[in-house]
A tleap script that builds the chain and sets N, CA, C and O, in Angstrom:
source leaprc.protein.ff14SB
mol = sequence {
  NMET LEU ASP ASN PRO ASN GLU PRO VAL SER
  ASP LEU SER TYR PHE ASP CYS ILE GLU SER
  VAL MET GLU ASN SER LYS VAL LEU GLY GLU
  SER MET ALA GLY ILE SER GLN ASN ALA LYS
  THR GLY ASP LEU PRO ALA PHE GLY GLU CYS
  VAL GLY VAL ALA SER LYS ALA LEU CYS GLY
  LEU THR GLU ALA ALA ALA GLN ALA ALA TYR
  LEU VAL GLY ILE SER ASP PRO ASN SER GLN
  ALA GLY HIE GLN GLY LEU VAL ASP PRO ILE
  GLN PHE ALA ARG ALA ASN GLN ALA ILE GLN
  MET ALA CYS GLN ASN LEU VAL ASP PRO GLY
  SER SER PRO SER GLN VAL ILE MET CGLY
}
set mol.1.N position { 170.502 -62.091 104.851 }
set mol.1.CA position { 171.306 -61.888 105.713 }
set mol.1.C position { 170.944 -62.087 107.017 }
set mol.1.O position { 171.514 -62.965 107.666 }
set mol.2.N position { 170.062 -61.391 107.519 }
set mol.2.CA position { 169.267 -61.931 108.513 }
set mol.2.C position { 168.573 -63.109 108.615 }
set mol.2.O position { 168.677 -63.820 109.615 }
set mol.3.N position { 167.886 -63.382 107.696 }
set mol.3.CA position { 167.395 -64.843 107.461 }
set mol.3.C position { 168.254 -66.205 107.969 }
set mol.3.O position { 167.747 -67.325 108.020 }
set mol.4.N position { 169.525 -65.925 108.302 }
set mol.4.CA position { 170.521 -67.385 108.401 }
set mol.4.C position { 171.386 -66.436 109.569 }
set mol.4.O position { 172.464 -65.952 109.226 }
set mol.5.N position { 170.867 -66.207 110.924 }
set mol.5.CA position { 171.984 -65.606 111.652 }
set mol.5.C position { 173.000 -66.566 111.979 }
set mol.5.O position { 173.818 -66.100 112.771 }
set mol.6.N position { 173.236 -67.832 111.607 }
set mol.6.CA position { 173.975 -68.768 112.038 }
set mol.6.C position { 175.248 -68.893 111.076 }
set mol.6.O position { 176.157 -69.682 111.335 }
set mol.7.N position { 175.253 -68.221 110.159 }
set mol.7.CA position { 176.068 -67.764 109.137 }
set mol.7.C position { 176.977 -66.598 109.135 }
set mol.7.O position { 176.453 -65.596 109.620 }
set mol.8.N position { 178.073 -66.464 108.764 }
set mol.8.CA position { 178.667 -65.123 108.746 }
set mol.8.C position { 178.167 -64.341 107.530 }
set mol.8.O position { 177.584 -64.971 106.648 }
set mol.9.N position { 178.369 -62.857 107.391 }
set mol.9.CA position { 177.883 -62.020 106.454 }
set mol.9.C position { 179.061 -61.941 105.816 }
set mol.9.O position { 178.926 -61.716 104.613 }
set mol.10.N position { 180.427 -62.071 106.276 }
set mol.10.CA position { 181.415 -61.608 105.243 }
set mol.10.C position { 182.944 -61.996 105.608 }
set mol.10.O position { 183.036 -63.076 106.192 }
set mol.11.N position { 183.743 -61.548 105.453 }
set mol.11.CA position { 185.059 -62.004 106.015 }
set mol.11.C position { 185.683 -61.393 107.308 }
set mol.11.O position { 186.367 -61.912 108.190 }
set mol.12.N position { 185.180 -60.001 107.112 }
set mol.12.CA position { 185.645 -58.996 108.099 }
set mol.12.C position { 185.803 -59.587 109.728 }
set mol.12.O position { 185.001 -60.391 110.203 }
set mol.13.N position { 186.850 -59.096 110.396 }
set mol.13.CA position { 187.401 -59.360 111.691 }
set mol.13.C position { 186.426 -58.447 112.364 }
set mol.13.O position { 185.802 -57.546 111.804 }
set mol.14.N position { 186.352 -58.846 113.877 }
set mol.14.CA position { 185.306 -57.684 114.534 }
set mol.14.C position { 185.860 -56.275 114.638 }
set mol.14.O position { 185.104 -55.306 114.559 }
set mol.15.N position { 187.383 -56.125 114.843 }
set mol.15.CA position { 187.573 -55.217 114.704 }
set mol.15.C position { 187.396 -54.322 112.967 }
set mol.15.O position { 187.362 -53.097 112.848 }
set mol.16.N position { 187.343 -54.912 112.280 }
set mol.16.CA position { 187.257 -54.364 110.922 }
set mol.16.C position { 186.006 -54.162 110.467 }
set mol.16.O position { 185.751 -53.471 109.481 }
set mol.17.N position { 184.842 -54.987 111.436 }
set mol.17.CA position { 183.497 -54.361 111.346 }
set mol.17.C position { 183.111 -53.340 112.077 }
set mol.17.O position { 182.022 -52.788 111.915 }
set mol.18.N position { 184.181 -52.913 113.160 }
set mol.18.CA position { 183.989 -51.610 113.608 }
set mol.18.C position { 184.524 -50.250 112.960 }
set mol.18.O position { 184.000 -49.156 113.169 }
set mol.19.N position { 185.403 -50.420 112.317 }
set mol.19.CA position { 186.045 -49.912 111.423 }
set mol.19.C position { 185.388 -49.391 110.299 }
set mol.19.O position { 185.426 -48.220 109.920 }
set mol.20.N position { 184.726 -50.416 109.738 }
set mol.20.CA position { 183.533 -50.311 108.657 }
set mol.20.C position { 182.307 -49.630 109.374 }
set mol.20.O position { 182.047 -48.525 108.897 }
set mol.21.N position { 181.680 -49.942 110.174 }
set mol.21.CA position { 180.658 -49.126 111.178 }
set mol.21.C position { 180.969 -47.444 111.125 }
set mol.21.O position { 180.177 -46.584 110.742 }
set mol.22.N position { 182.456 -47.222 111.660 }
set mol.22.CA position { 182.759 -45.949 112.018 }
set mol.22.C position { 182.648 -45.344 110.343 }
set mol.22.O position { 181.736 -44.535 110.175 }
set mol.23.N position { 183.367 -45.624 109.308 }
set mol.23.CA position { 183.585 -45.181 108.099 }
set mol.23.C position { 182.410 -44.924 107.443 }
set mol.23.O position { 182.261 -43.819 106.921 }
set mol.24.N position { 181.628 -45.679 107.386 }
set mol.24.CA position { 180.163 -46.058 106.757 }
set mol.24.C position { 179.390 -45.022 107.662 }
set mol.24.O position { 178.678 -44.193 107.096 }
set mol.25.N position { 179.496 -45.025 109.121 }
set mol.25.CA position { 178.493 -43.796 109.623 }
set mol.25.C position { 179.108 -42.388 109.065 }
set mol.25.O position { 178.270 -41.491 108.967 }
set mol.26.N position { 180.167 -42.126 108.764 }
set mol.26.CA position { 180.865 -40.680 108.582 }
set mol.26.C position { 180.199 -40.655 107.194 }
set mol.26.O position { 179.622 -39.607 106.904 }
set mol.27.N position { 180.193 -41.592 106.349 }
set mol.27.CA position { 179.832 -41.418 104.595 }
set mol.27.C position { 178.327 -40.973 104.741 }
set mol.27.O position { 177.933 -40.022 104.065 }
set mol.28.N position { 177.399 -41.686 105.677 }
set mol.28.CA position { 176.052 -41.389 105.887 }
set mol.28.C position { 175.971 -40.121 106.043 }
set mol.28.O position { 175.550 -39.326 105.204 }
set mol.29.N position { 176.539 -39.771 107.580 }
set mol.29.CA position { 176.225 -37.977 107.844 }
set mol.29.C position { 176.548 -37.326 106.513 }
set mol.29.O position { 175.771 -36.620 105.871 }
set mol.30.N position { 177.851 -37.664 106.159 }
set mol.30.CA position { 178.016 -36.473 104.746 }
set mol.30.C position { 176.882 -36.605 103.642 }
set mol.30.O position { 176.480 -35.585 103.082 }
set mol.31.N position { 176.467 -37.601 103.389 }
set mol.31.CA position { 175.473 -38.281 102.286 }
set mol.31.C position { 174.580 -37.378 102.658 }
set mol.31.O position { 174.225 -36.535 101.835 }
set mol.32.N position { 173.947 -37.383 104.207 }
set mol.32.CA position { 172.783 -36.810 104.550 }
set mol.32.C position { 172.653 -35.333 104.276 }
set mol.32.O position { 171.760 -34.845 103.583 }
set mol.33.N position { 173.552 -34.705 104.834 }
set mol.33.CA position { 173.963 -33.222 104.598 }
set mol.33.C position { 173.850 -32.748 103.030 }
set mol.33.O position { 173.301 -31.781 102.502 }
set mol.34.N position { 174.730 -34.029 102.437 }
set mol.34.CA position { 174.650 -33.354 100.715 }
set mol.34.C position { 172.984 -33.764 100.440 }
set mol.34.O position { 172.492 -33.077 99.545 }
set mol.35.N position { 172.221 -34.576 100.944 }
set mol.35.CA position { 171.045 -34.722 100.169 }
set mol.35.C position { 170.027 -33.449 100.705 }
set mol.35.O position { 169.062 -33.006 100.083 }
set mol.36.N position { 170.438 -33.072 101.810 }
set mol.36.CA position { 169.675 -31.958 102.488 }
set mol.36.C position { 170.036 -30.397 101.361 }
set mol.36.O position { 169.273 -29.631 100.775 }
set mol.37.N position { 171.373 -30.455 101.450 }
set mol.37.CA position { 171.499 -29.272 100.676 }
set mol.37.C position { 171.146 -29.206 99.042 }
set mol.37.O position { 170.824 -28.225 98.371 }
set mol.38.N position { 171.311 -30.513 98.668 }
set mol.38.CA position { 171.083 -30.230 97.089 }
set mol.38.C position { 169.407 -30.346 97.103 }
set mol.38.O position { 168.874 -29.929 96.075 }
set mol.39.N position { 168.712 -30.748 97.916 }
set mol.39.CA position { 167.270 -30.828 97.888 }
set mol.39.C position { 166.748 -29.007 97.685 }
set mol.39.O position { 165.873 -28.576 96.934 }
set mol.40.N position { 167.623 -28.242 98.622 }
set mol.40.CA position { 167.525 -27.033 98.908 }
set mol.40.C position { 167.785 -26.211 97.855 }
set mol.40.O position { 167.033 -25.275 97.582 }
set mol.41.N position { 168.916 -26.497 97.142 }
set mol.41.CA position { 169.063 -26.201 95.991 }
set mol.41.C position { 168.441 -26.150 94.713 }
set mol.41.O position { 168.380 -25.217 93.913 }
set mol.42.N position { 167.994 -27.299 94.652 }
set mol.42.CA position { 167.230 -28.143 93.617 }
set mol.42.C position { 168.263 -28.749 92.639 }
set mol.42.O position { 167.935 -29.047 91.490 }
set mol.43.N position { 169.220 -28.886 92.999 }
set mol.43.CA position { 170.527 -29.785 92.346 }
set mol.43.C position { 169.979 -31.567 92.526 }
set mol.43.O position { 170.191 -32.313 93.483 }
set mol.44.N position { 169.355 -31.812 91.456 }
set mol.44.CA position { 168.730 -32.935 91.202 }
set mol.44.C position { 169.507 -34.084 90.980 }
set mol.44.O position { 169.322 -35.157 91.554 }
set mol.45.N position { 170.518 -33.818 90.011 }
set mol.45.CA position { 171.575 -35.322 89.749 }
set mol.45.C position { 172.591 -35.291 90.861 }
set mol.45.O position { 173.282 -36.309 90.887 }
set mol.46.N position { 172.829 -34.518 91.661 }
set mol.46.CA position { 173.559 -34.132 93.285 }
set mol.46.C position { 173.071 -34.974 94.121 }
set mol.46.O position { 173.713 -35.847 94.705 }
set mol.47.N position { 171.424 -34.656 94.260 }
set mol.47.CA position { 170.817 -34.993 94.913 }
set mol.47.C position { 170.492 -36.487 94.912 }
set mol.47.O position { 170.203 -37.037 95.974 }
set mol.48.N position { 170.522 -37.069 93.925 }
set mol.48.CA position { 170.622 -38.452 93.174 }
set mol.48.C position { 171.594 -39.211 93.906 }
set mol.48.O position { 171.383 -40.210 94.593 }
set mol.49.N position { 172.942 -38.488 93.633 }
set mol.49.CA position { 174.191 -39.349 93.948 }
set mol.49.C position { 174.388 -39.503 95.327 }
set mol.49.O position { 174.872 -40.517 95.830 }
set mol.50.N position { 173.967 -38.372 96.033 }
set mol.50.CA position { 173.884 -38.282 97.740 }
set mol.50.C position { 172.936 -39.597 97.949 }
set mol.50.O position { 173.313 -40.539 98.646 }
set mol.51.N position { 171.865 -39.579 97.386 }
set mol.51.CA position { 171.225 -40.821 98.051 }
set mol.51.C position { 171.614 -42.047 97.938 }
set mol.51.O position { 171.773 -42.840 98.866 }
set mol.52.N position { 171.890 -42.370 96.029 }
set mol.52.CA position { 172.982 -43.472 96.061 }
set mol.52.C position { 174.354 -43.875 97.126 }
set mol.52.O position { 174.855 -44.958 97.431 }
set mol.53.N position { 174.571 -42.908 97.386 }
set mol.53.CA position { 176.031 -42.807 98.519 }
set mol.53.C position { 175.015 -43.125 99.665 }
set mol.53.O position { 174.990 -44.355 99.715 }
set mol.54.N position { 174.445 -42.787 100.298 }
set mol.54.CA position { 173.837 -42.832 101.599 }
set mol.54.C position { 173.344 -44.042 101.562 }
set mol.54.O position { 173.495 -44.588 102.655 }
set mol.55.N position { 172.691 -44.868 100.597 }
set mol.55.CA position { 171.719 -46.192 100.410 }
set mol.55.C position { 173.173 -46.985 100.572 }
set mol.55.O position { 173.150 -47.799 101.496 }
set mol.56.N position { 174.720 -46.886 99.687 }
set mol.56.CA position { 175.259 -47.797 100.052 }
set mol.56.C position { 175.989 -47.817 101.301 }
set mol.56.O position { 176.471 -48.907 101.610 }
set mol.57.N position { 176.181 -46.791 102.121 }
set mol.57.CA position { 176.666 -46.694 103.101 }
set mol.57.C position { 175.530 -47.366 104.217 }
set mol.57.O position { 175.854 -47.904 105.276 }
set mol.58.N position { 174.492 -47.244 103.844 }
set mol.58.CA position { 173.692 -47.616 105.051 }
set mol.58.C position { 173.788 -49.530 104.480 }
set mol.58.O position { 173.812 -50.388 105.363 }
set mol.59.N position { 173.809 -49.743 103.716 }
set mol.59.CA position { 173.946 -51.230 103.214 }
set mol.59.C position { 175.268 -51.807 104.162 }
set mol.59.O position { 175.330 -52.726 104.979 }
set mol.60.N position { 176.206 -50.912 103.702 }
set mol.60.CA position { 177.694 -51.392 104.634 }
set mol.60.C position { 177.330 -51.357 106.158 }
set mol.60.O position { 177.596 -52.329 106.865 }
set mol.61.N position { 176.779 -50.343 106.617 }
set mol.61.CA position { 176.476 -50.259 107.856 }
set mol.61.C position { 175.961 -51.754 108.475 }
set mol.61.O position { 176.494 -52.359 109.405 }
set mol.62.N position { 174.716 -52.195 107.658 }
set mol.62.CA position { 173.954 -53.245 108.245 }
set mol.62.C position { 174.733 -54.074 108.302 }
set mol.62.O position { 174.977 -54.526 109.421 }
set mol.63.N position { 175.542 -54.694 106.970 }
set mol.63.CA position { 176.246 -55.905 106.510 }
set mol.63.C position { 177.387 -55.909 107.846 }
set mol.63.O position { 177.540 -56.881 108.586 }
set mol.64.N position { 178.149 -54.587 107.970 }
set mol.64.CA position { 179.280 -54.690 109.453 }
set mol.64.C position { 178.296 -55.024 110.647 }
set mol.64.O position { 178.797 -55.911 111.339 }
set mol.65.N position { 177.349 -54.707 111.011 }
set mol.65.CA position { 176.717 -54.632 112.327 }
set mol.65.C position { 176.281 -56.136 112.469 }
set mol.65.O position { 176.286 -56.798 113.507 }
set mol.66.N position { 175.906 -56.535 111.226 }
set mol.66.CA position { 175.286 -58.186 111.693 }
set mol.66.C position { 176.606 -59.000 111.952 }
set mol.66.O position { 176.737 -59.819 112.862 }
set mol.67.N position { 177.614 -58.647 110.978 }
set mol.67.CA position { 179.119 -59.798 111.303 }
set mol.67.C position { 179.615 -59.481 112.563 }
set mol.67.O position { 180.312 -60.219 113.259 }
set mol.68.N position { 179.170 -58.177 112.876 }
set mol.68.CA position { 179.836 -58.366 114.340 }
set mol.68.C position { 178.949 -58.940 115.452 }
set mol.68.O position { 179.452 -59.490 116.432 }
set mol.69.N position { 177.567 -58.801 115.286 }
set mol.69.CA position { 176.751 -59.233 115.670 }
set mol.69.C position { 176.757 -60.874 115.900 }
set mol.69.O position { 176.626 -61.444 116.983 }
set mol.70.N position { 176.955 -61.524 114.522 }
set mol.70.CA position { 177.249 -62.985 114.415 }
set mol.70.C position { 178.616 -63.189 115.491 }
set mol.70.O position { 178.434 -63.810 116.538 }
set mol.71.N position { 180.127 -62.569 115.127 }
set mol.71.CA position { 181.070 -62.501 116.039 }
set mol.71.C position { 180.757 -62.413 117.319 }
set mol.71.O position { 181.271 -63.264 118.045 }
set mol.72.N position { 180.264 -61.856 117.664 }
set mol.72.CA position { 179.939 -62.022 119.374 }
set mol.72.C position { 178.962 -63.174 119.456 }
set mol.72.O position { 179.269 -64.009 120.307 }
set mol.73.N position { 178.210 -63.338 118.989 }
set mol.73.CA position { 177.523 -64.785 118.851 }
set mol.73.C position { 178.306 -65.835 118.784 }
set mol.73.O position { 178.068 -66.537 119.767 }
set mol.74.N position { 179.234 -66.363 118.031 }
set mol.74.CA position { 179.896 -67.416 118.305 }
set mol.74.C position { 180.884 -67.518 119.050 }
set mol.74.O position { 181.513 -68.563 119.217 }
set mol.75.N position { 181.210 -66.075 119.759 }
set mol.75.CA position { 182.424 -65.966 120.564 }
set mol.75.C position { 182.163 -66.940 122.056 }
set mol.75.O position { 183.007 -67.556 122.708 }
set mol.76.N position { 180.408 -66.785 122.337 }
set mol.76.CA position { 179.956 -67.289 123.498 }
set mol.76.C position { 179.356 -68.913 123.152 }
set mol.76.O position { 178.480 -69.172 122.327 }
set mol.77.N position { 180.121 -69.944 124.063 }
set mol.77.CA position { 179.472 -71.336 123.622 }
set mol.77.C position { 177.573 -71.226 123.952 }
set mol.77.O position { 176.779 -71.752 123.172 }
set mol.78.N position { 177.237 -70.664 124.880 }
set mol.78.CA position { 176.214 -70.711 125.465 }
set mol.78.C position { 174.990 -69.709 124.375 }
set mol.78.O position { 173.805 -69.845 124.680 }
set mol.79.N position { 175.331 -68.736 123.139 }
set mol.79.CA position { 174.698 -68.011 122.815 }
set mol.79.C position { 173.765 -68.981 122.066 }
set mol.79.O position { 173.892 -70.196 121.916 }
set mol.80.N position { 172.935 -68.273 121.695 }
set mol.80.CA position { 171.567 -69.176 120.385 }
set mol.80.C position { 171.352 -67.981 119.542 }
set mol.80.O position { 171.526 -66.778 119.735 }
set mol.81.N position { 170.802 -68.875 118.275 }
set mol.81.CA position { 170.293 -67.471 117.471 }
set mol.81.C position { 169.289 -66.400 117.439 }
set mol.81.O position { 168.103 -66.521 117.746 }
set mol.82.N position { 169.616 -65.821 117.220 }
set mol.82.CA position { 168.461 -64.450 117.367 }
set mol.82.C position { 167.274 -64.706 117.145 }
set mol.82.O position { 167.034 -65.828 116.699 }
set mol.83.N position { 166.197 -63.808 117.367 }
set mol.83.CA position { 164.837 -63.925 117.149 }
set mol.83.C position { 164.480 -62.842 116.310 }
set mol.83.O position { 164.963 -61.735 116.547 }
set mol.84.N position { 163.818 -62.981 115.504 }
set mol.84.CA position { 163.086 -61.477 114.809 }
set mol.84.C position { 162.904 -60.617 115.631 }
set mol.84.O position { 162.282 -60.852 116.667 }
set mol.85.N position { 163.380 -59.506 115.361 }
set mol.85.CA position { 163.330 -58.074 115.994 }
set mol.85.C position { 162.181 -57.347 115.879 }
set mol.85.O position { 161.223 -57.949 115.392 }
set mol.86.N position { 161.995 -55.966 116.268 }
set mol.86.CA position { 161.151 -55.435 116.464 }
set mol.86.C position { 160.659 -54.486 115.025 }
set mol.86.O position { 159.562 -53.942 114.894 }
set mol.87.N position { 161.600 -54.473 114.198 }
set mol.87.CA position { 161.552 -54.178 112.979 }
set mol.87.C position { 161.117 -54.686 111.799 }
set mol.87.O position { 161.849 -55.420 111.135 }
set mol.88.N position { 159.707 -54.309 111.352 }
set mol.88.CA position { 159.036 -54.974 110.243 }
set mol.88.C position { 159.949 -55.109 108.962 }
set mol.88.O position { 160.660 -54.211 108.510 }
set mol.89.N position { 159.818 -56.286 108.495 }
set mol.89.CA position { 161.051 -56.595 107.288 }
set mol.89.C position { 160.078 -56.090 106.160 }
set mol.89.O position { 160.631 -55.396 105.307 }
set mol.90.N position { 158.468 -56.354 105.966 }
set mol.90.CA position { 157.871 -56.108 105.137 }
set mol.90.C position { 157.669 -54.712 104.896 }
set mol.90.O position { 157.610 -54.346 103.722 }
set mol.91.N position { 157.534 -53.735 105.967 }
set mol.91.CA position { 157.931 -52.253 105.970 }
set mol.91.C position { 158.964 -51.847 105.206 }
set mol.91.O position { 158.707 -51.187 104.199 }
set mol.92.N position { 160.314 -52.161 105.536 }
set mol.92.CA position { 161.523 -52.189 105.026 }
set mol.92.C position { 161.544 -52.332 103.709 }
set mol.92.O position { 162.172 -51.616 102.930 }
set mol.93.N position { 160.709 -53.460 103.373 }
set mol.93.CA position { 160.791 -53.590 101.468 }
set mol.93.C position { 160.275 -52.743 101.099 }
set mol.93.O position { 160.652 -52.154 100.086 }
set mol.94.N position { 159.162 -52.364 101.842 }
set mol.94.CA position { 158.144 -51.278 101.071 }
set mol.94.C position { 158.793 -49.633 100.928 }
set mol.94.O position { 158.570 -48.780 100.069 }
set mol.95.N position { 159.741 -49.599 102.233 }
set mol.95.CA position { 160.257 -48.219 101.867 }
set mol.95.C position { 161.496 -48.517 101.263 }
set mol.95.O position { 162.132 -47.511 100.949 }
set mol.96.N position { 161.939 -49.415 101.051 }
set mol.96.CA position { 162.940 -49.819 99.547 }
set mol.96.C position { 162.515 -49.656 98.496 }
set mol.96.O position { 163.223 -49.012 97.722 }
set mol.97.N position { 161.389 -50.084 98.084 }
set mol.97.CA position { 160.666 -50.153 96.755 }
set mol.97.C position { 160.187 -48.727 96.637 }
set mol.97.O position { 159.918 -48.566 95.446 }
set mol.98.N position { 159.967 -47.679 97.270 }
set mol.98.CA position { 159.665 -46.485 97.360 }
set mol.98.C position { 160.846 -45.868 97.202 }
set mol.98.O position { 160.955 -45.322 96.104 }
set mol.99.N position { 161.898 -45.752 98.022 }
set mol.99.CA position { 162.999 -45.260 97.459 }
set mol.99.C position { 163.997 -45.597 96.038 }
set mol.99.O position { 164.791 -44.794 95.549 }
set mol.100.N position { 163.725 -46.992 95.536 }
set mol.100.CA position { 164.156 -47.007 94.566 }
set mol.100.C position { 163.259 -46.211 93.544 }
set mol.100.O position { 163.917 -45.442 92.843 }
set mol.101.N position { 162.000 -46.224 93.319 }
set mol.101.CA position { 161.079 -45.202 92.649 }
set mol.101.C position { 161.406 -44.215 92.503 }
set mol.101.O position { 161.529 -43.727 91.380 }
set mol.102.N position { 161.671 -43.555 93.658 }
set mol.102.CA position { 161.676 -42.016 93.882 }
set mol.102.C position { 163.371 -41.623 93.203 }
set mol.102.O position { 163.687 -40.496 92.823 }
set mol.103.N position { 164.113 -42.604 93.182 }
set mol.103.CA position { 165.583 -42.648 92.620 }
set mol.103.C position { 165.427 -42.558 91.128 }
set mol.103.O position { 166.095 -41.834 90.390 }
set mol.104.N position { 164.369 -43.463 90.737 }
set mol.104.CA position { 164.371 -43.334 89.136 }
set mol.104.C position { 163.657 -41.991 88.569 }
set mol.104.O position { 164.006 -41.278 87.628 }
set mol.105.N position { 162.637 -41.885 89.370 }
set mol.105.CA position { 162.399 -40.895 88.981 }
set mol.105.C position { 163.294 -39.360 89.024 }
set mol.105.O position { 162.954 -38.425 88.299 }
set mol.106.N position { 164.470 -39.268 89.978 }
set mol.106.CA position { 165.115 -38.153 90.139 }
set mol.106.C position { 165.984 -38.465 88.742 }
set mol.106.O position { 166.360 -37.497 88.081 }
set mol.107.N position { 166.321 -39.910 88.270 }
set mol.107.CA position { 167.108 -39.947 87.213 }
set mol.107.C position { 166.415 -39.523 85.673 }
set mol.107.O position { 167.091 -39.154 84.712 }
set mol.108.N position { 164.999 -39.656 85.675 }
set mol.108.CA position { 163.918 -39.583 84.373 }
set mol.108.C position { 164.361 -38.060 84.289 }
set mol.108.O position { 164.140 -37.325 85.252 }
set mol.109.N position { 165.020 -37.553 83.079 }
set mol.109.CA position { 164.684 -36.653 82.543 }
set mol.109.C position { 163.519 -36.048 82.136 }
set mol.109.O position { 163.472 -34.826 81.999 }
set mol.110.N position { 162.379 -36.905 81.882 }
set mol.110.CA position { 160.940 -36.588 81.856 }
set mol.110.C position { 160.209 -35.902 83.057 }
set mol.110.O position { 159.321 -35.051 83.007 }
set mol.111.N position { 160.941 -36.621 84.418 }
set mol.111.CA position { 159.940 -36.555 85.400 }
set mol.111.C position { 159.994 -34.701 85.798 }
set mol.111.O position { 160.946 -33.940 85.630 }
set mol.112.N position { 158.946 -34.462 86.226 }
set mol.112.CA position { 158.901 -33.031 86.555 }
set mol.112.C position { 159.194 -32.729 88.336 }
set mol.112.O position { 159.007 -33.574 89.212 }
set mol.113.N position { 159.573 -31.650 88.508 }
set mol.113.CA position { 159.947 -31.628 90.051 }
set mol.113.C position { 158.865 -31.935 91.086 }
set mol.113.O position { 159.103 -32.343 92.223 }
set mol.114.N position { 157.429 -31.654 90.487 }
set mol.114.CA position { 156.847 -32.583 91.499 }
set mol.114.C position { 156.547 -33.943 91.624 }
set mol.114.O position { 156.015 -34.484 92.593 }
set mol.115.N position { 157.003 -34.573 90.353 }
set mol.115.CA position { 157.112 -36.181 90.432 }
set mol.115.C position { 158.203 -36.471 90.967 }
set mol.115.O position { 158.197 -37.677 91.211 }
set mol.116.N position { 159.197 -35.965 91.298 }
set mol.116.CA position { 160.369 -36.108 91.916 }
set mol.116.C position { 160.200 -35.902 93.596 }
set mol.116.O position { 160.762 -36.536 94.489 }
set mol.117.N position { 159.150 -34.699 93.714 }
set mol.117.CA position { 159.051 -34.589 95.580 }
set mol.117.C position { 157.929 -35.086 95.798 }
set mol.117.O position { 157.619 -34.873 96.970 }
set mol.118.N position { 156.691 -35.990 94.918 }
set mol.118.CA position { 155.801 -36.675 95.385 }
set mol.118.C position { 155.704 -37.883 95.291 }
set mol.118.O position { 154.778 -38.530 95.779 }
set mol.119.N position { 157.004 -38.528 94.408 }
set mol.119.CA position { 156.906 -39.874 94.134 }
set mol.119.C position { 156.100 -40.028 93.159 }
set mol.119.O position { 155.854 -41.156 92.734 }
savepdb mol mol.pdb
quit
């Protein structure tokens, strides 16, 4: 999505993007609260479900924000494609891999609590 800033991410209008950002922000906040609560109570299945919901909401936020940025960019005839930002994509890829491994540990009945916590 970010490799080709000259292409739309979805068919959402600008206002649909704003609505999606608002909804996904709400879901992300609720999921983060659930992650915290379930981590405290040790409810690993619910914790894993909250992590999955948070991940999906974060992806939705990213897609809606990218689409909104695209729409803003094409609305100005003088705009140019963006440059790579301050975020390190390699670091994000590593974090993504670590999250996926942690989620696999969460759903693996053979994982001990220390494996789930430590990764």
